[in-house]
MDAnalysis code that builds the backbone (N, CA, C; Angstrom):
import MDAnalysis as mda
import numpy as np

u = mda.Universe.empty(300, n_residues=100, atom_resindex=np.repeat(np.arange(100), 3), trajectory=True)
u.add_TopologyAttr("name", ["N", "CA", "C"] * 100)
u.add_TopologyAttr("resid", np.arange(1, 101))
u.add_TopologyAttr("resname", ["MET", "ARG", "GLU", "VAL", "THR", "GLN", "PHE", "VAL", "VAL", "ILE", "PHE", "PRO", "GLY", "ARG", "PHE", "ASN", "GLY", "THR", "GLY", "ARG", "ASP", "GLU", "ALA", "LYS", "LEU", "LEU", "LEU", "ARG", "ALA", "MET", "HIS", "ALA", "GLU", "TYR", "PRO", "HIS", "TYR", "SER", "PHE", "GLU", "ALA", "GLY", "MET", "GLY", "HIS", "ASN", "LEU", "ASP", "GLU", "ASP", "PHE", "LYS", "VAL", "ILE", "PRO", "ILE", "VAL", "GLY", "ARG", "VAL", "GLY", "GLY", "GLY", "ILE", "ASP", "ASP", "ASP", "PRO", "ASP", "ARG", "VAL", "TYR", "LEU", "CYS", "ARG", "PRO", "LEU", "ASP", "PRO", "THR", "VAL", "ILE", "PRO", "ASP", "LEU", "VAL", "LYS", "THR", "LEU", "LEU", "LEU", "TYR", "GLU", "THR", "VAL", "GLY", "ALA", "GLY", "VAL", "ASN"])
u.atoms.positions = np.array([
    [120.389, 99.118, -31.597],
    [119.511, 99.986, -31.172],
    [120.352, 101.342, -31.941],
    [119.906, 102.069, -32.391],
    [120.031, 103.261, -33.478],
    [119.674, 104.154, -32.338],
    [120.351, 105.773, -32.456],
    [119.859, 106.954, -31.448],
    [118.647, 107.293, -32.133],
    [117.927, 108.100, -31.716],
    [116.748, 109.416, -32.058],
    [117.370, 110.142, -32.876],
    [117.536, 110.768, -34.146],
    [117.569, 111.720, -34.793],
    [116.779, 112.673, -35.708],
    [115.690, 111.916, -35.527],
    [114.743, 113.039, -36.278],
    [113.262, 113.160, -35.343],
    [113.273, 114.672, -35.625],
    [112.140, 115.617, -34.868],
    [111.319, 116.059, -35.919],
    [109.951, 116.173, -34.926],
    [108.539, 116.782, -35.552],
    [108.698, 118.249, -34.676],
    [108.502, 119.444, -35.277],
    [108.643, 120.725, -34.461],
    [106.982, 121.312, -34.651],
    [106.309, 120.855, -33.712],
    [104.854, 121.957, -33.996],
    [105.185, 123.369, -33.400],
    [104.965, 124.067, -34.361],
    [104.823, 125.911, -34.058],
    [104.110, 126.217, -33.203],
    [104.153, 127.117, -32.525],
    [102.986, 127.765, -31.380],
    [101.719, 128.394, -32.659],
    [100.756, 128.793, -31.796],
    [99.829, 129.579, -32.778],
    [100.199, 130.792, -33.536],
    [101.219, 131.687, -32.886],
    [101.419, 132.526, -33.699],
    [101.853, 132.643, -34.567],
    [102.657, 131.069, -35.243],
    [102.867, 131.216, -36.775],
    [102.101, 130.492, -37.711],
    [100.434, 130.359, -36.903],
    [99.692, 130.070, -38.332],
    [99.174, 131.708, -39.032],
    [99.359, 130.804, -40.442],
    [99.033, 132.042, -41.541],
    [100.415, 132.552, -41.765],
    [100.447, 133.394, -41.391],
    [101.686, 134.435, -42.099],
    [103.296, 134.107, -40.967],
    [103.358, 132.987, -40.446],
    [104.631, 132.262, -39.584],
    [105.064, 131.616, -41.108],
    [104.701, 130.854, -41.615],
    [104.945, 129.637, -42.552],
    [106.631, 130.062, -43.181],
    [106.916, 131.172, -43.030],
    [108.463, 131.256, -44.378],
    [109.227, 131.646, -42.610],
    [108.850, 131.883, -41.692],
    [109.607, 132.119, -40.707],
    [110.045, 130.720, -40.305],
    [109.132, 130.073, -40.202],
    [108.746, 128.966, -39.665],
    [110.215, 127.714, -40.416],
    [110.160, 127.880, -41.693],
    [111.153, 127.141, -42.656],
    [112.404, 127.889, -42.593],
    [112.678, 128.920, -42.272],
    [113.988, 129.762, -41.388],
    [114.117, 129.183, -40.258],
    [113.460, 128.781, -39.280],
    [113.822, 127.999, -38.296],
    [114.296, 126.777, -38.420],
    [113.323, 126.401, -39.319],
    [113.883, 124.570, -39.315],
    [115.141, 124.525, -40.019],
    [115.512, 125.484, -40.850],
    [116.926, 125.615, -41.568],
    [117.925, 125.905, -40.525],
    [117.411, 126.686, -39.803],
    [118.549, 127.303, -38.898],
    [118.822, 125.522, -37.215],
    [117.974, 125.171, -37.214],
    [117.853, 123.930, -36.307],
    [118.716, 122.835, -37.666],
    [118.705, 122.790, -38.394],
    [119.387, 121.756, -39.106],
    [120.729, 122.309, -39.183],
    [121.115, 123.525, -39.509],
    [122.847, 123.878, -39.150],
    [123.143, 124.028, -37.843],
    [122.428, 124.172, -36.840],
    [122.949, 123.828, -35.303],
    [123.116, 122.482, -35.410],
    [122.115, 121.807, -35.507],
    [122.155, 120.358, -35.178],
    [122.158, 119.419, -36.824],
    [123.168, 119.338, -37.199],
    [123.484, 118.558, -38.337],
    [123.404, 117.569, -38.221],
    [123.315, 116.461, -37.332],
    [123.227, 114.831, -36.730],
    [121.475, 114.847, -36.878],
    [120.732, 115.958, -36.408],
    [119.641, 115.388, -36.314],
    [118.341, 115.976, -37.203],
    [117.335, 115.840, -37.861],
    [116.723, 116.276, -38.872],
    [115.330, 116.664, -38.160],
    [115.184, 117.736, -38.515],
    [113.614, 118.174, -38.610],
    [112.740, 118.911, -39.228],
    [111.418, 118.268, -39.029],
    [110.150, 118.604, -39.968],
    [109.007, 119.015, -39.070],
    [108.497, 120.013, -39.808],
    [107.572, 120.908, -39.552],
    [106.368, 119.818, -39.103],
    [105.285, 119.869, -38.025],
    [104.188, 118.872, -37.698],
    [103.188, 119.726, -38.440],
    [102.341, 118.734, -38.758],
    [100.582, 119.130, -39.670],
    [100.069, 119.989, -38.121],
    [99.615, 121.649, -38.617],
    [98.857, 122.433, -37.582],
    [99.593, 122.759, -36.706],
    [98.872, 123.517, -35.550],
    [99.784, 124.348, -35.362],
    [99.308, 124.291, -33.453],
    [100.040, 124.512, -32.668],
    [99.498, 124.731, -31.124],
    [98.747, 125.362, -31.157],
    [97.806, 125.362, -30.149],
    [96.732, 126.473, -29.566],
    [97.339, 127.335, -28.646],
    [98.447, 127.020, -27.906],
    [99.333, 127.496, -27.163],
    [100.651, 128.479, -27.149],
    [101.401, 128.481, -26.711],
    [102.281, 129.479, -27.439],
    [104.161, 128.852, -27.010],
    [103.892, 127.725, -26.819],
    [105.036, 127.322, -26.923],
    [105.410, 126.532, -28.144],
    [106.266, 126.040, -28.103],
    [107.138, 125.154, -29.173],
    [107.077, 123.408, -28.639],
    [106.614, 122.543, -29.663],
    [106.409, 121.362, -29.304],
    [107.486, 120.436, -30.178],
    [108.554, 120.031, -29.555],
    [109.582, 119.045, -30.393],
    [109.163, 117.360, -30.020],
    [108.829, 116.621, -30.686],
    [108.541, 115.396, -30.805],
    [109.746, 114.417, -31.593],
    [110.099, 113.512, -30.452],
    [110.582, 112.468, -31.398],
    [110.361, 111.462, -31.970],
    [110.832, 111.225, -33.122],
    [110.366, 109.657, -33.564],
    [111.639, 108.690, -33.520],
    [110.926, 107.689, -32.710],
    [111.493, 107.125, -31.330],
    [111.465, 105.772, -31.794],
    [110.771, 105.344, -33.479],
    [110.729, 103.927, -33.774],
    [110.787, 104.239, -35.723],
    [110.938, 103.124, -36.295],
    [110.785, 103.334, -37.630],
    [110.635, 101.402, -37.711],
    [109.719, 101.688, -39.342],
    [109.715, 100.230, -39.803],
    [110.876, 99.692, -40.547],
    [110.973, 98.162, -40.505],
    [112.277, 98.031, -41.062],
    [112.297, 98.085, -42.482],
    [113.742, 98.088, -42.797],
    [113.505, 99.097, -44.351],
    [115.266, 98.671, -44.640],
    [116.033, 98.676, -43.546],
    [117.496, 99.294, -43.790],
    [118.058, 97.854, -44.053],
    [119.427, 97.606, -44.224],
    [120.346, 96.705, -44.672],
    [119.829, 95.475, -43.408],
    [119.581, 94.592, -43.871],
    [119.445, 93.407, -42.497],
    [118.304, 93.699, -41.639],
    [117.475, 94.190, -42.189],
    [115.882, 95.029, -41.104],
    [115.073, 94.237, -41.880],
    [114.278, 93.602, -40.988],
    [113.126, 92.408, -41.215],
    [111.785, 93.847, -41.822],
    [111.135, 94.084, -43.051],
    [110.606, 94.733, -43.221],
    [109.098, 94.994, -42.181],
    [108.942, 93.784, -41.549],
    [107.612, 93.521, -40.721],
    [107.772, 93.980, -39.625],
    [109.268, 94.494, -39.285],
    [109.344, 94.931, -37.741],
    [109.233, 96.659, -37.585],
    [109.117, 96.665, -36.148],
    [109.321, 98.245, -35.782],
    [110.499, 98.145, -35.424],
    [111.367, 99.216, -35.483],
    [112.753, 98.970, -34.489],
    [113.108, 100.184, -33.648],
    [112.900, 100.412, -32.645],
    [112.751, 101.158, -31.627],
    [114.007, 102.060, -31.302],
    [114.119, 102.915, -30.835],
    [115.550, 103.490, -30.764],
    [115.968, 104.073, -29.657],
    [116.989, 104.087, -29.190],
    [117.314, 104.104, -27.776],
    [116.659, 105.210, -27.053],
    [116.400, 105.257, -25.548],
    [115.775, 106.473, -24.551],
    [116.439, 107.431, -25.014],
    [115.867, 108.909, -25.445],
    [116.757, 110.160, -25.696],
    [116.699, 110.273, -24.228],
    [118.398, 111.419, -24.439],
    [118.327, 111.833, -22.888],
    [117.908, 113.332, -22.830],
    [117.175, 113.182, -21.409],
    [115.825, 113.835, -21.000],
    [116.192, 115.422, -21.131],
    [117.680, 115.480, -21.558],
    [117.795, 117.077, -21.795],
    [117.737, 117.402, -23.197],
    [117.618, 116.621, -23.847],
    [117.322, 116.753, -25.547],
    [116.811, 117.795, -26.068],
    [115.131, 117.365, -25.697],
    [114.036, 117.804, -25.826],
    [114.459, 119.510, -25.661],
    [114.218, 119.829, -24.530],
    [114.565, 121.107, -23.533],
    [115.144, 122.241, -24.654],
    [116.361, 121.818, -24.935],
    [117.746, 122.487, -25.453],
    [117.171, 122.742, -27.007],
    [116.497, 121.837, -27.858],
    [115.875, 121.935, -28.869],
    [114.614, 122.868, -28.575],
    [114.088, 123.290, -27.570],
    [112.773, 124.152, -27.456],
    [113.674, 125.295, -27.490],
    [114.921, 125.472, -26.439],
    [115.654, 126.397, -26.331],
    [116.258, 127.025, -27.257],
    [116.599, 126.467, -28.122],
    [117.372, 126.853, -29.218],
    [116.538, 127.324, -30.200],
    [115.095, 126.921, -30.559],
    [114.153, 127.653, -31.164],
    [113.484, 128.937, -30.966],
    [113.437, 128.964, -29.612],
    [113.249, 130.164, -28.935],
    [114.446, 131.267, -29.043],
    [115.146, 130.722, -29.004],
    [116.647, 131.818, -28.983],
    [116.583, 132.370, -30.577],
    [116.225, 131.303, -31.611],
    [116.321, 131.499, -32.819],
    [115.108, 132.349, -33.385],
    [114.005, 132.431, -32.714],
    [112.869, 133.147, -33.357],
    [113.215, 134.387, -32.887],
    [113.855, 134.830, -31.506],
    [113.770, 135.936, -30.824],
    [114.898, 137.020, -31.599],
    [116.286, 136.596, -31.863],
    [117.044, 137.023, -32.764],
    [117.215, 136.899, -34.173],
    [116.122, 135.801, -34.715],
    [116.105, 135.790, -35.994],
    [116.725, 134.681, -36.545],
    [115.991, 133.793, -37.161],
    [116.786, 132.212, -37.584],
    [118.147, 132.973, -38.963],
    [118.039, 134.132, -39.532],
    [118.848, 134.239, -40.591],
    [120.295, 134.348, -39.482],
    [120.452, 134.407, -38.457],
    [121.671, 134.533, -37.999],
    [122.776, 133.468, -38.265],
    [122.454, 132.152, -38.134],
    [122.925, 130.790, -38.377],
    [123.564, 130.769, -39.561],
])
């Protein structure tokens, strides 16, 4: 089984409209802070004020020796990962994503 390495970030409502550039900067900062993970912006925004980080826990076969008709699941994610990622997003939002 492989590890979870892909995440979708859903940005808070305060990023609607004018926050697109800041969201891109935050994702770049996350890539720099966690080079072994990949991050993508999710479609739409939260109506609340919290970041949501959603792990991608499976993939359709297509790798070497994979069955293309099978879905492969990842190992369960350490429960501290998502809260740590959210804390990092909040920190970079506060101090500015350009610091990384």
